[in-house]
C-alpha positions in Angstrom: -19.1 -3.3 -15.7 -22.3 -2.4 -13.8 -22.2 -1.6 -10.0 -24.3 -4.7 -9.3 -21.7 -6.8 -11.1 -18.9 -5.4 -9.1 -20.8 -5.9 -5.8 -21.5 -9.5 -6.8 -17.8 -10.1 -7.5 -16.9 -8.7 -4.1 -19.3 -11.1 -2.4 -17.6 -14.0 -4.1 -14.1 -12.7 -3.4 -14.4 -11.7 0.3 -15.2 -13.8 3.3 -17.2 -12.1 6.0 -15.2 -10.7 8.9 -16.2 -11.7 12.5 -17.6 -8.5 14.0 -17.4 -9.8 17.6 -13.6 -9.3 17.5 -11.2 -6.9 15.8 -10.8 -9.1 12.8 -9.0 -7.7 9.7 -7.7 -9.2 6.5 -4.0 -9.5 5.7 -2.9 -9.8 2.1 -0.5 -12.5 1.1 1.4 -11.3 -2.0 3.0 -14.2 -3.8 6.5 -13.9 -5.3 6.9 -13.4 -9.0 9.2 -12.1 -11.7 8.6 -8.8 -13.5 6.5 -10.4 -16.3 4.5 -12.6 -14.0 0.9 -11.6 -13.1 0.4 -10.3 -9.6 -1.3 -13.0 -7.4 -2.5 -12.6 -3.9 -5.0 -13.7 -1.4 -6.4 -12.6 2.0 -6.3 -14.2 5.4 -8.6 -13.2 8.2 -6.7 -12.4 11.4 -7.5 -11.1 14.9 -5.7 -7.8 15.7 -5.5 -9.0 19.4 -3.2 -11.8 18.2 -0.7 -9.3 16.9 -0.3 -10.7 13.4 2.9 -9.9 11.5 2.3 -7.7 8.4 3.5 -4.6 6.7 1.0 -1.8 6.3 1.1 0.0 2.9 0.5 3.7 2.7 0.1 5.0 -0.8 -2.1 7.2 -3.0 -4.9 5.2 -4.7 -4.6 7.2 -7.9 -7.0 7.6 -10.8 -9.9 5.1 -10.4 -10.3 5.0 -14.1 -6.8 3.7 -14.7 -6.8 0.1 -13.6 -4.8 -3.1 -13.9 -6.0 -6.7 -13.4 -4.6 -9.0 -10.7 -5.4 -12.4 -9.4 -7.1 -11.8 -6.0 -8.6 -14.6 -3.9 -8.8 -16.8 -7.0 -10.5 -14.1 -9.2 -8.1 -13.6 -12.1 -9.7 -10.4 -13.3 -9.8 -8.3 -10.2 -9.3 -4.6 -10.9 -7.0 -2.4 -8.9 -5.7 1.1 -9.6 -2.6 1.4 -11.6 -0.8 3.0 -8.6 -1.6 0.0 -6.4 -0.5 -2.4 -9.1 2.8 -0.6 -9.3 3.2 -0.7 -5.5 2.5 -4.4 -5.4 4.8 -5.1 -8.3 7.6 -3.3 -6.4 6.9 -5.0 -3.1 7.2 -8.5 -4.5 10.3 -7.7 -6.4 13.3 -9.6 -5.1 11.3 -11.7 -2.6 11.6 -15.4 -2.8 8.7 -16.0 -0.5 5.3 -14.3 0.1 5.0 -10.9 1.6 2.2 -10.2 4.1 0.6 -6.8 3.8 -2.3 -4.7 5.0 -3.6 -2.7 2.0 -6.9 -0.8 2.5 -8.1 -1.2 -1.1 -7.8 -5.0 -0.9 -8.1 -5.9 2.8 -11.4 -4.0 3.2 -14.4 -4.9 1.0 -14.9 -1.5 -0.5 -18.5 -2.3 -1.6 -19.7 -3.3 1.9 -20.6 -0.1 3.7 -20.8 -1.5 7.2 -17.5 -3.4 7.0 -15.8 -0.3 5.5 -17.1 1.8 8.4 -15.9 -0.7 11.0 -12.5 -1.1 9.4 -11.9 2.6 9.1 -12.5 2.9 12.9 -9.6 0.4 13.4 -7.2 2.0 10.9 -5.1 3.8 13.6 -4.7 0.5 15.4 -4.0 -1.4 12.2 -1.1 1.0 11.3 0.2 1.1 14.9 0.3 -2.8 15.1 2.0 -3.2 11.8 5.5 -4.7 11.9 6.4 -1.7 9.7 4.8 0.7 7.3 5.9 1.0 3.7 5.3 4.4 2.2 4.9 4.1 -1.6 5.4 7.5 -3.2 4.9 6.3 -6.7 6.9 5.0 -9.6 10.4 6.4 -10.3 10.2 9.8 -12.0 11.7 13.2 -11.9 15.0 11.9 -10.5 13.2 10.4 -7.5 15.8 7.6 -7.2 18.5 10.3 -6.8 16.3 12.1 -4.2 16.1 8.8 -2.2 19.9 8.4 -2.4 20.3 12.0 -1.1 17.9 11.3 1.8 19.8 8.2 2.7 23.1 10.1 2.6 21.7 12.7 4.9 20.1 10.2 7.3 21.7 10.7 10.7 24.1 13.3 9.4 24.6 16.8 10.6 21.9 18.4 8.4 23.1 21.9 9.0 26.6 21.3 7.7 25.6 18.7 5.1 22.8 21.0 3.6 25.6 23.2 2.3 26.9 20.3 0.2 23.7 19.7 -1.7 23.9 20.3 -5.4 21.3 21.9 -7.6 20.4 18.4 -8.9 20.0 17.2 -5.3 17.7 20.1 -4.5 15.6 19.7 -7.6 15.2 16.0 -7.0 14.2 16.5 -3.4 11.7 19.2 -4.3 10.1 17.0 -6.9 9.9 14.1 -4.5 8.2 16.4 -1.9 5.6 17.4 -4.5 4.3 13.9 -4.8 0.5 13.5 -4.1 1.2 11.3 -1.0 2.4 14.3 1.0 -1.0 16.0 0.7 -3.1 13.2 2.0 -5.1 13.7 5.2 -4.3 10.2 6.5 -0.5 10.3 6.3 -0.1 11.3 10.0 -2.0 8.2 11.1 -0.3 6.0 8.6 3.3 7.1 8.9 3.6 7.7 12.7 
């Protein structure tokens, strides 16, 4: 698809934001079963109204590896595979919609001025989020076990409990800490 075609699709998919206020888009992710296509739409909200949403912190991933979702009525909107997996996980088990702020979808990535203005507000967007969900990627390298270990250690006496960690625990934790998310520049702003 040519760049001009992508830009044209984005004009159709995105409503303009009001630049006189700190307006952002919040993504409504509709519920669905594993096999159902991902469907979502954006709503324009004013940050001054303290809207309720979860901010998603994740690694975009390889831009050449994409999946299609239904986004603002467009049933062939491409997102990176990483984002598709994150959205798939976030809707799992929810009977109702989930409201998110996701940079790749809530900011029109082809509109330079909008992108610049929204990046200026990102610190505030993350601070005002009800919570931030950090998506480290799909399960791999015993990552589910690593999460179990971290939950077991949460609030525990780390000095004494560290001695009880098995080789498997340590390998799983090391693999989890090698995920690309940890090397991103933005994580301090997003996670704190």
